[in-house]
C-alpha positions, -999 to 999 in steps of 0.1 A, spaced: -119 24 -367 -146 12 -391 -135 -9 -422 -158 -9 -453 -160 -37 -476 -134 -24 -501 -109 -18 -473 -115 -52 -460 -110 -68 -494 -78 -48 -499 -65 -61 -466 -74 -97 -474 -57 -95 -508 -26 -79 -492 -24 -107 -466 -29 -134 -495 -1 -118 -515 23 -116 -485 14 -153 -476 21 -163 -513 55 -146 -512 64 -162 -480 53 -197 -493 73 -190 -525 104 -182 -505 100 -212 -484 97 -234 -516 128 -219 -532 147 -225 -500 136 -261 -498 145 -266 -535 179 -253 -529 185 -276 -500 173 -305 -521 196 -295 -549 226 -293 -525 218 -327 -510 215 -342 -544 248 -327 -555 264 -342 -524 249 -376 -532 260 -375 -568 294 -363 -557 299 -393 -534 285 -417 -560 310 -402 -586 339 -405 -561 330 -442 -554 332 -455 -590 341 -490 -599 378 -482 -600 381 -463 -566 393 -493 -548 420 -499 -574 430 -463 -574 434 -462 -535 453 -495 -538 476 -477 -563 480 -448 -540 491 -472 -513 518 -487 -534 535 -454 -541 559 -446 -514 554 -415 -492 573 -385 -504 581 -403 -536 596 -381 -564 576 -376 -596 599 -401 -614 582 -429 -595 549 -420 -610 564 -415 -645 576 -451 -643 541 -464 -638 523 -478 -669 501 -456 -690 470 -472 -680 479 -467 -643 488 -432 -649 455 -426 -668 434 -441 -638 452 -419 -613 447 -388 -636 409 -395 -639 407 -399 -600 426 -367 -595 403 -349 -618 373 -361 -599 388 -350 -567 396 -315 -582 360 -311 -594 347 -322 -559 371 -297 -543 358 -269 -566 322 -277 -557 329 -275 -520 350 -243 -525 320 -227 -543 296 -240 -517 277 -260 -542 279 -289 -517 288 -287 -481 317 -305 -465 310 -313 -429 333 -334 -408 322 -347 -375 294 -329 -356 
């Protein structure tokens, strides 16, 4: 089969368009991976705020299986700190649920 000049140019332009589409798809995929990784880093930074150690200490002071009255007796500032931490955990849980970030435990 003999290809004339116009057929060859059509073939080259088709190959160039297909290559450009493949390149664009790879770039989008890489961008999505970067976004997911950045979201995971941001999530970790958010969860490890300056009062995280204090919150974990407060959780350690609350007895296991304690009734809600134990938390109700805590000071308003302590309850506010616990509430803010719980909101952060809820947002992180939602992000993992919606697969905005991945939660991988032990590989």
